[in-house]
N, C-alpha and C positions, 0 to 999 in steps of 0.2 A: 543410566543408561550407556552401555556402550554401541559405535556406531562404524558402520565399513570405513573405514582408513582411516581409522584412530592410533595413534603413537601413542603404545607405549613400555616407559622406560626401566629400565633392570639394575641394578647398581651392584645384585649379587644373584647367585653365584658365582656369574660374571657378567660384568657389561655391557648391555644390551639395550639395542632397540628394537620394537617389532612393532609393524603396521599391520591392523586386521584389515584383512583380504575379503572378506565375506563372512555374514550372518544370515543361517535359514531363517526362515519365517517364525520357526516357533522359538527363537532368541534362545536358542539348546545350543549349539552346533558352528564354531567362526572355523574359519583358517585362516592363519597368523605367516608373516614373512621377517625372516629376522634382516634387517639392512646390514648391519654392520660383518656379518659371514659371508664367507668366500667359500661357493660351492651353495648354498641356502635351496632349500624347495620346501615350501608355504607346507606348514604343520596344521593338524587338527589341533583344538583347546577344547575345552567345556567353556561358552561365554560366562558361567556363574564362576570358573579357576576365574578367569581374565577380574569378572567385575572384584572377585575377592585377593586377590592381589594390589589392583586400586586402592580397595575401602582397607584394608589392614597392610598397606604403605609398603610392600614392595615391590610394588611399580610404581610410576610417576605417570599421569595422560599429561600429555605435553601442549602448553597451552598454544605451541603455535608450527607448525608442521615446514619444519629444515630445510626437508628435504624435496615440497613439491618444486616443480617449477610453473614457471608465470614469467608466458612470454608477451610483447608484443611485436602479432607476426608481420606487425603491418611493416616493419621495419627488418624484416628477417631475410637475406636472399632466397630467393624462387626454389634453389636448388633445396636449403634446409627445409622447406616446406615440401618437397617432392620424397625428401629421403624421411623424413616424418608419417604424411600421407602414403606412403609403403606398407610401413611398415606397420602403422594402424590398420590398416584394411587385413591386416594377419593377425593382430594380436584380436582385431574386435572378432574376427571368428571363431578364436582358440577361445576366447573368455567370454561370448555368450555362451558355452556349453558348462554353465557352472552347475554342482562343484568334481563336475570331474575336472575340468582344467588342473585340479588343487591337488586332486590326487594324484601319484606317481604313475602307474599301470595305465590310467587311460590319458595324461599326458603323452604319455610315450606314444600313445596311437595317433593323438589327435597332433600331433608335432611333425608326426613322419608323414600322416594325411596334409597337410598344409606345407609343409616340405615341398613332395611332388606336384602338388597347384601352381605353386608359384616358384619353384624354382628355387629357393631359399638354400641354403644348409641345415642342417641340426643346430649347428652350435650357433647361428645368425638368429635364428629364431629365440631361443632362451634366453641368448641376450637379448633380445626386443623385450620379454618376458619379465627376465631380471629389471628392467628401467622402466618395466613400466608399474611394474610392485614397487619398487625400493620409490619413483618420485611422483607418489601419489597419485597413479593410477588414470590418467588424463589422456588424451595424444597427445599435448604436448612434450608429456617424459620422456618420448622418442623422440626426439629434436634431436641435431646433432651439435658438440658442445654446448651442451643445455644450460653448463655455469655463466656461461655468455650470450645465451639467448637475451637477456631482459634489459628494457631497454628504461632509460633514466625516465618515471613520473614527472607526473607537472606538481603536486605536492609540495611543500615546501619541508626542508630536512628538519628534526628537531634536535635539539642537543640536550643532555640530561640536566643543564643548571638555568637553560634558557626556558619557562613555559609557553608555549606557542596560542592564538587569545586571547579572547580577553579576560582582562585579571579579575577574578572569583570577587565578594563583597567582603567585607571584614569581619576577620575571624570565621572566615573559613581556611581550609585546607588548599596547597596552593594545586592541587591535583595536580594528577600523571599525563604526560604526553601520549599522546593517542601517534604513536611512531607504526611502521611500517609492521611490526610483530602484535603490537594491539590489534593493529587494525584485523588483521587476521585471524585473531582470534576472536575479534566480534561474529565476524562475518561466518564464522566455526559454530561460535554461539543462535547464530540464528539459523544456522541450518541442523543444526543437532533439537534445537524446540520445533522446527518447524516439523521434521521428522517425528518427535515422538508422542505432539497435539494434534487433534484434529484444529481447533482454533490457534489461530497464532496471537501473542499477548507479547508487545515491546517490553512492557514490565514484568511481565513473565520470564520471556527470552532474557531480563538484564540479571534476575535473581537468580536465575537457575546458572549463568555464567559465572559469577562473582561462586556461586558456592561451586561449581567445579573446576573453575580456574584459579580463583582469588581469595580462598579461603584464609590462605597463609597469614593473605600481608596484613599490614594491619590497614585503619580507614585510609590515612593521609596518601597510601597507598595501593589503590580501587579507580578505577576510572572512573567519571559520574556516569547517572545516565545520559546527562546534556550529554556528552562526547558519546556515549552508545547511540543514542538515539540519532547525533550527525552523521556520524561514521554509516550508520547502517544506511538513510536516507541516499547517501553520497556513492555507496560501495555497492549496496543491495537490495535495489530501489526494486527489485522485479519480485521480491521474500517479503520487506519488509513494509510493502505499502498495502 
């Protein structure tokens, strides 16, 4: 099952990555946004066709979101937060009207109304929307200089040749380092399972993650359930508890 904010990467007929902006309650209609295209606008697509693209390997569901903005806001200048909050106030009002904001005629009307209300130019509002849709659909997507907004984390870095943590028992494979990308995959897997199941199961979420994201990998290149369990406790306690 595809979810809002999923990224699909296509190779042909041209390389592109699209974000799923919205899916209707009946899981029939979606709107997507081509992240790499200049002057891109949301496009309607059937959920069935997107699922078929993934199943038939015309598209790949990305393991992690390289465009998502994650920032330690406690370390940002107040001016950056003011700019973000101002833009978010406008974008929140626009995106509250779904799916109208994704439809060209309705979007023009909504932007015109917000432009007058907030005394902000049309191009500025469209720039806010593009940033929001490209960079993960959360308020921090609207931070200025977003590529430099992150702060160093407290978790030790990893090396491809050095395995962190306790050595495995004799005879088992050395495991996979849970770097930032893998940890983002863990969080995405937890959110995906929670959104599609009435009761949360760590084992179930782990099995679904392996099927969705790691099916093409050999066994010694898979994250273990122990790693998954540890990091969702650390990174997503509200969901994992």
